[in-house]
C-alpha positions as CSV (number, residue, x, y, z in Angstrom):
1,M,161.6,-66.7,-71.3
2,T,159.0,-68.0,-68.9
3,T,156.5,-70.4,-70.4
4,T,153.0,-69.9,-69.1
5,A,150.2,-72.4,-69.1
6,P,146.6,-71.7,-70.2
7,V,144.3,-70.8,-67.3
8,P,141.7,-73.6,-66.6
9,T,138.3,-72.6,-65.4
10,Y,135.7,-74.1,-63.1
11,D,132.0,-73.1,-63.4
12,E,130.5,-74.7,-60.3
13,D,129.7,-72.8,-57.1
14,I,132.0,-74.3,-54.4
15,Y,130.1,-72.3,-51.8
16,A,126.7,-73.8,-52.6
17,D,125.1,-75.9,-49.9
18,E,125.7,-79.1,-51.7
19,A,129.3,-78.3,-52.3
20,L,129.9,-77.4,-48.6
21,L,128.3,-80.6,-47.6
22,E,130.4,-82.7,-49.9
23,P,133.5,-80.6,-50.9
24,Y,136.1,-83.2,-51.6
25,E,135.1,-84.2,-55.1
26,H,135.1,-80.5,-56.1
27,Y,138.6,-80.1,-54.6
28,R,139.9,-83.2,-56.5
29,R,138.6,-81.7,-59.8
30,L,140.2,-78.4,-59.1
31,R,143.5,-80.0,-58.3
32,D,143.3,-82.1,-61.5
33,L,142.6,-79.0,-63.6
34,G,145.8,-77.2,-62.7
35,P,147.8,-75.3,-60.1
36,A,145.5,-72.3,-60.3
37,V,142.0,-72.4,-61.6
38,W,139.7,-69.5,-62.4
39,L,136.4,-69.8,-60.4
40,Q,133.9,-68.4,-62.9
41,R,131.2,-67.9,-60.3
42,H,133.4,-66.0,-57.9
43,G,135.9,-64.0,-60.0
44,A,138.9,-65.5,-58.2
45,Y,141.6,-68.1,-58.7
46,A,141.5,-71.3,-56.6
47,V,144.9,-72.6,-55.5
48,T,144.3,-76.2,-54.3
49,R,147.5,-78.2,-54.5
50,Y,149.7,-78.6,-51.4
51,A,153.0,-77.3,-52.8
52,D,151.3,-74.3,-54.4
53,V,149.2,-73.5,-51.3
54,K,152.3,-73.6,-49.1
55,A,154.2,-71.4,-51.6
56,V,151.5,-68.8,-51.7
57,L,151.2,-68.7,-47.9
58,A,155.0,-68.2,-47.7
59,D,154.9,-65.2,-50.1
60,G,153.0,-62.4,-48.3
61,E,154.5,-59.7,-50.5
62,T,153.0,-61.1,-53.6
63,F,149.9,-62.7,-52.1
64,N,148.7,-60.0,-49.8
65,S,146.3,-60.3,-46.9
66,A,145.8,-56.6,-46.2
67,N,143.0,-56.2,-48.7
68,G,142.1,-59.7,-49.7
69,I,141.1,-62.4,-47.2
70,A,137.4,-62.2,-48.1
71,L,135.6,-62.7,-51.4
72,N,133.4,-59.6,-50.9
73,E,134.3,-56.0,-50.4
74,P,132.0,-55.2,-47.4
75,A,133.8,-57.8,-45.3
76,N,137.3,-56.7,-46.5
77,S,136.5,-53.1,-45.7
78,A,135.2,-54.0,-42.2
79,I,138.4,-55.8,-41.2
80,L,141.1,-53.6,-42.7
81,G,144.0,-53.4,-40.3
82,C,143.1,-56.4,-38.1
83,T,145.7,-59.1,-37.6
84,L,144.1,-61.3,-40.3
85,A,143.9,-58.4,-42.8
86,S,147.4,-57.0,-42.5
87,D,150.9,-57.9,-43.6
88,G,154.6,-57.1,-43.0
89,E,155.5,-54.8,-40.2
90,L,152.0,-54.0,-39.2
91,H,151.0,-57.6,-39.0
92,A,154.1,-58.5,-37.0
93,H,153.5,-55.6,-34.6
94,L,149.9,-56.5,-34.0
95,R,150.7,-60.1,-33.5
96,Q,153.5,-59.3,-31.1
97,V,151.1,-57.5,-28.8
98,V,149.4,-60.8,-28.0
99,A,152.0,-63.4,-29.2
100,H,153.6,-63.7,-25.7
101,R,150.2,-64.9,-24.4
102,L,149.7,-67.6,-27.1
103,T,152.9,-69.6,-27.3
104,A,153.0,-73.2,-26.1
105,R,155.4,-72.1,-23.3
106,S,153.1,-69.3,-22.1
107,L,150.1,-71.6,-22.1
108,R,151.7,-74.3,-20.0
109,P,150.3,-72.9,-16.8
110,M,146.8,-73.4,-18.3
111,K,147.5,-77.0,-19.0
112,D,146.4,-78.3,-15.6
113,L,143.2,-76.2,-15.7
114,V,142.3,-77.4,-19.2
115,T,143.1,-81.0,-18.3
116,E,141.0,-80.8,-15.2
117,K,138.0,-79.3,-17.0
118,A,138.3,-81.9,-19.8
119,D,138.5,-84.7,-17.3
120,E,135.5,-83.5,-15.4
121,L,133.4,-83.0,-18.6
122,V,134.3,-86.4,-20.0
123,E,133.5,-88.1,-16.7
124,I,130.0,-86.5,-16.6
125,L,129.3,-87.4,-20.3
126,V,130.6,-90.9,-20.1
127,A,128.4,-91.6,-17.0
128,R,125.4,-90.3,-19.0
129,G,126.2,-92.7,-21.8
130,S,124.6,-90.8,-24.6
131,F,125.1,-87.1,-25.5
132,D,125.6,-84.7,-28.4
133,A,129.3,-84.7,-29.3
134,I,129.0,-81.1,-30.5
135,T,126.9,-79.2,-28.0
136,D,127.8,-81.3,-24.9
137,L,131.5,-82.0,-25.7
138,A,133.1,-80.0,-28.5
139,R,131.6,-76.7,-27.6
140,A,131.5,-77.1,-23.8
141,L,135.3,-77.1,-23.2
142,P,136.2,-74.1,-25.4
143,L,133.3,-72.1,-24.0
144,S,134.6,-72.8,-20.5
145,V,138.1,-71.8,-21.3
146,V,138.4,-69.3,-24.2
147,P,136.1,-66.4,-23.0
148,D,138.0,-66.3,-19.7
149,F,141.4,-66.5,-21.4
150,I,140.5,-63.6,-23.8
151,G,138.9,-61.7,-20.8
152,W,135.3,-61.3,-22.1
153,P,132.8,-60.1,-19.5
154,Q,130.0,-62.5,-18.5
155,E,127.4,-60.4,-20.3
156,G,127.3,-61.1,-24.0
157,R,128.8,-64.5,-23.8
158,E,125.6,-66.1,-25.0
159,H,126.3,-64.5,-28.4
160,L,129.9,-65.7,-28.9
161,L,129.3,-68.8,-30.9
162,R,126.9,-67.1,-33.2
163,W,129.3,-64.2,-33.7
164,A,132.2,-66.5,-34.3
165,G,130.3,-68.4,-37.0
166,A,129.2,-65.2,-38.6
167,N,132.8,-64.0,-38.7
168,F,133.9,-66.9,-40.9
169,D,130.7,-66.9,-42.9
170,S,131.3,-63.2,-43.8
171,F,134.5,-64.1,-45.7
172,G,132.8,-66.0,-48.5
173,P,131.4,-64.6,-51.8
174,V,128.2,-62.6,-51.7
175,N,125.6,-65.2,-50.9
176,E,122.8,-65.6,-48.4
177,R,125.2,-66.7,-45.7
178,V,127.3,-63.5,-46.1
179,E,124.2,-61.3,-46.1
180,K,123.1,-62.8,-42.8
181,A,126.6,-62.7,-41.3
182,L,127.6,-59.1,-41.9
183,P,125.0,-57.5,-39.5
184,Q,126.1,-60.0,-36.9
185,C,129.7,-59.1,-37.4
186,G,128.6,-55.5,-36.9
187,E,127.1,-56.5,-33.5
188,M,130.3,-58.2,-32.5
189,A,132.4,-55.1,-33.5
190,A,130.1,-52.8,-31.5
191,F,130.3,-55.1,-28.5
192,G,134.1,-55.2,-28.8
193,A,134.2,-51.4,-29.0
194,E,132.1,-51.1,-25.9
195,I,134.5,-53.4,-24.0
196,V,137.4,-51.2,-25.1
197,R,135.6,-48.0,-24.1
198,T,134.7,-49.3,-20.6
199,G,137.8,-51.5,-20.0
200,N,135.4,-54.2,-18.9
201,V,137.7,-57.2,-19.2
202,L,138.9,-59.9,-16.7
203,P,142.1,-59.0,-14.9
204,G,145.2,-60.8,-16.1
205,S,143.5,-61.9,-19.4
206,L,144.7,-61.5,-23.0
207,G,142.2,-58.6,-23.3
208,A,143.7,-56.9,-20.3
209,S,147.2,-57.0,-21.8
210,V,145.8,-55.6,-25.1
211,L,144.3,-52.6,-23.2
212,E,147.6,-52.1,-21.4
213,A,149.3,-52.0,-24.8
214,R,146.8,-49.3,-25.9
215,D,147.5,-47.3,-22.7
216,R,151.2,-47.4,-23.5
217,G,150.5,-46.1,-27.0
218,E,151.5,-49.3,-28.8
219,V,148.2,-49.7,-30.6
220,T,145.3,-47.4,-31.4
221,T,141.8,-47.7,-29.9
222,E,140.5,-49.2,-33.2
223,Q,143.4,-51.8,-33.3
224,T,142.7,-52.6,-29.7
225,M,139.1,-53.4,-30.6
226,M,140.2,-55.5,-33.5
227,L,142.7,-57.4,-31.3
228,M,140.0,-58.1,-28.8
229,L,138.0,-59.9,-31.5
230,D,140.7,-61.4,-33.7
231,Y,141.3,-64.5,-31.5
232,L,137.7,-65.1,-30.5
233,A,136.4,-66.9,-33.6
234,P,139.5,-69.0,-34.4
235,S,140.0,-70.0,-30.7
236,L,136.4,-71.3,-30.6
237,D,135.6,-72.7,-34.0
238,T,138.8,-74.5,-34.8
239,T,138.6,-76.5,-31.6
240,I,134.9,-77.2,-31.9
241,S,135.4,-78.4,-35.5
242,A,138.4,-80.6,-34.7
243,V,136.9,-82.2,-31.6
244,G,133.5,-82.9,-33.3
245,S,135.3,-84.3,-36.4
246,A,137.5,-86.5,-34.2
247,I,134.5,-88.2,-32.6
248,W,132.8,-88.5,-35.9
249,L,135.9,-90.1,-37.4
250,F,136.6,-92.4,-34.5
251,G,133.0,-93.6,-34.6
252,Q,133.5,-94.6,-38.2
253,Y,136.9,-96.0,-37.8
254,P,137.0,-97.9,-34.5
255,D,140.3,-99.5,-35.4
256,Q,141.9,-96.1,-35.3
257,W,140.4,-95.4,-31.9
258,D,141.8,-98.7,-30.7
259,L,145.3,-97.5,-31.7
260,V,144.9,-94.3,-29.7
261,R,143.5,-96.1,-26.7
262,N,146.4,-98.6,-26.7
263,D,148.9,-95.8,-27.2
264,P,147.8,-92.4,-25.7
265,G,151.1,-91.0,-27.0
266,L,149.4,-91.0,-30.4
267,V,147.0,-88.3,-29.4
268,P,148.9,-85.3,-30.7
269,N,149.5,-87.0,-34.1
270,A,145.8,-88.0,-34.1
271,V,144.8,-84.4,-33.7
272,N,147.1,-83.5,-36.7
273,E,145.5,-86.2,-38.8
274,V,142.0,-85.1,-37.8
275,V,142.9,-81.5,-38.9
276,R,144.4,-82.9,-42.1
277,F,141.5,-85.1,-43.0
278,E,138.7,-82.6,-42.0
279,S,140.4,-79.2,-42.0
280,P,138.4,-76.8,-39.7
281,I,139.0,-73.8,-42.0
282,S,138.6,-74.6,-45.7
283,S,140.3,-71.5,-47.1
284,F,141.3,-67.8,-46.9
285,G,141.6,-65.3,-49.7
286,R,144.6,-63.2,-50.8
287,L,145.1,-60.2,-53.1
288,V,147.8,-60.5,-55.8
289,T,150.0,-57.3,-55.7
290,R,152.0,-57.9,-58.9
291,D,151.8,-59.9,-62.1
292,T,153.0,-63.4,-61.2
293,E,152.4,-67.0,-61.9
294,I,151.6,-70.1,-60.0
295,D,153.5,-73.1,-61.4
296,G,153.2,-71.6,-64.9
297,V,149.7,-70.3,-64.7
298,P,149.7,-66.5,-65.1
299,I,148.0,-64.5,-62.3
300,P,147.6,-60.7,-63.0
301,A,148.0,-58.1,-60.3
302,G,144.8,-57.2,-58.5
303,S,143.4,-60.7,-58.7
304,R,141.8,-62.5,-55.8
305,V,143.2,-65.9,-54.9
306,V,141.4,-68.5,-52.8
307,V,144.0,-70.5,-50.9
308,N,142.4,-73.8,-50.1
309,Y,143.9,-75.5,-47.1
310,A,141.3,-78.3,-47.0
311,S,142.2,-79.4,-50.6
312,A,145.9,-79.2,-50.0
313,N,145.5,-81.5,-47.1
314,R,143.9,-84.1,-49.4
315,D,146.4,-83.6,-52.3
316,E,147.5,-86.9,-53.9
317,R,150.7,-85.2,-54.9
318,K,151.7,-84.7,-51.3
319,W,150.0,-87.5,-49.3
320,D,150.0,-91.3,-49.6
321,R,146.4,-92.5,-49.3
322,P,145.1,-89.0,-48.8
323,D,141.5,-90.1,-48.4
324,E,142.3,-92.6,-45.6
325,F,142.1,-91.6,-42.0
326,D,145.3,-92.9,-40.3
327,V,146.4,-91.7,-36.8
328,T,149.8,-93.3,-37.3
329,R,150.5,-91.2,-40.5
330,R,154.1,-90.1,-40.0
331,D,153.8,-86.8,-41.9
332,A,150.5,-85.6,-40.5
333,V,152.4,-82.8,-38.7
334,H,152.8,-81.2,-42.1
335,Q,149.1,-80.6,-42.5
336,L,148.2,-77.0,-43.4
337,G,144.9,-76.9,-41.5
338,F,146.3,-74.2,-39.1
339,G,147.8,-72.3,-42.0
340,F,151.5,-71.6,-42.7
341,G,153.9,-68.7,-42.6
342,E,153.3,-65.3,-41.0
343,H,149.5,-65.9,-40.9
344,G,149.7,-69.4,-39.3
345,C,147.0,-69.7,-36.6
346,A,148.3,-67.9,-33.5
347,G,145.8,-69.7,-31.4
348,Q,146.7,-73.3,-32.5
349,A,148.6,-74.1,-29.3
350,L,145.4,-73.6,-27.2
351,A,143.3,-75.4,-29.8
352,R,145.7,-78.4,-29.6
353,M,145.8,-78.4,-25.8
354,E,142.0,-78.5,-25.6
355,S,141.6,-81.2,-28.3
356,E,144.4,-83.4,-26.9
357,S,143.0,-83.1,-23.4
358,L,139.5,-84.2,-24.4
359,L,140.8,-87.2,-26.5
360,T,143.2,-88.3,-23.8
361,A,140.3,-88.2,-21.2
362,L,138.0,-90.2,-23.5
363,A,140.7,-92.8,-24.3
364,R,140.9,-93.7,-20.7
365,S,137.3,-95.0,-20.5
366,V,135.6,-95.1,-23.9
367,T,136.0,-98.2,-26.0
368,R,133.5,-97.3,-28.8
369,F,131.6,-94.4,-30.1
370,H,128.2,-95.4,-31.6
371,L,127.1,-92.6,-33.8
372,G,123.6,-91.3,-34.5
373,E,122.7,-89.2,-37.6
374,P,125.2,-86.2,-37.9
375,E,124.0,-82.8,-38.9
376,R,126.4,-80.4,-40.8
377,A,126.6,-76.7,-39.8
378,L,126.9,-75.0,-43.1
379,N,129.4,-72.2,-43.2
380,N,131.3,-70.5,-46.0
381,L,134.7,-71.3,-44.4
382,I,134.3,-73.6,-41.4
383,R,133.9,-77.3,-41.9
384,S,132.0,-78.5,-38.8
385,L,129.2,-80.5,-37.5
386,G,126.2,-78.9,-35.9
387,A,125.0,-82.0,-34.1
388,L,126.3,-85.5,-33.6
389,P,124.3,-87.8,-31.3
390,V,126.7,-90.4,-29.8
391,T,126.4,-93.3,-27.3
392,V,129.6,-94.5,-25.7
393,E,130.7,-97.9,-24.8
394,T,133.1,-98.3,-21.9
395,A,135.4,-101.0,-20.7
396,G,133.6,-101.3,-17.3
């Protein structure tokens, strides 16, 4: 007979402004309460410990994405059938349409271009001396790479960052941010539908290959529109978050920056540690398809589960010194900031390439980051800075 544990509850709103600004104490309390905790305010179970998060992400049959990645029904209804909100054969099929364009091997021809753009950008900003690490650095490189890669036409690009942020905001519980985000998501969907209708994409791009798959009958017109949008927000916001957080952290921990400067081979591990320490995406939801349990806590069929990557990446049960930023951490590669399992971030190879290129370029000339007052960009899912004034010190 299986022994089940009582279900602990948590009454605070983890999507309130104050909680989004300072989430880690909430996460620690949730981890201490149990392997699955009932969020009274949101009608869902929070899964916050590393081992349990990984187990849930590995079991797509029980913890389903097809109807459950958002904590509100309008958002779930709007994204039914997209890559994020699908499972099993449909998910594998949709992902396969674009997977060949997103592997590390397929992206290798882009490496020279990304490195060149990163080097040019860093040279300009270092010569300036002072700049905003978010608008001038973290956003600048992805915006110069991602839209062309996806194939978006020039018109409409001014809306991409706003739409990407709204996309993630829309997945939270019904709050003011969701109410503002949903109409903007509608704008993004309408724009994507128009692109599919007109075929107005850049030749040779990911979008062009999706349209070719549609023409071969491999995907429907609606799926084509979804695929055109699925990789926009993650490809922009994960990189922007990671790069901005990296500068913020290296400004606070100059000894860690010295380690990277003295050994540029640490850059990939440093990116993993940044993503562990300040996970770009805090969580995604799942819908439970059958009565189950999480480490003894009963979870009934039909329940919503919030799978919290950011908490898992600070779990004392997994990590030694979880609240210390350490670019030499040997197991940083096991961070869950890019997800895990069949829904692991398909665009992470490009995000890594951009982040690593910028840090490598900065390490050649910058000895110190002197930080101004940071400003958080509040979002239901994305952990990111909205502004970060910085003055750089160079060896010369």
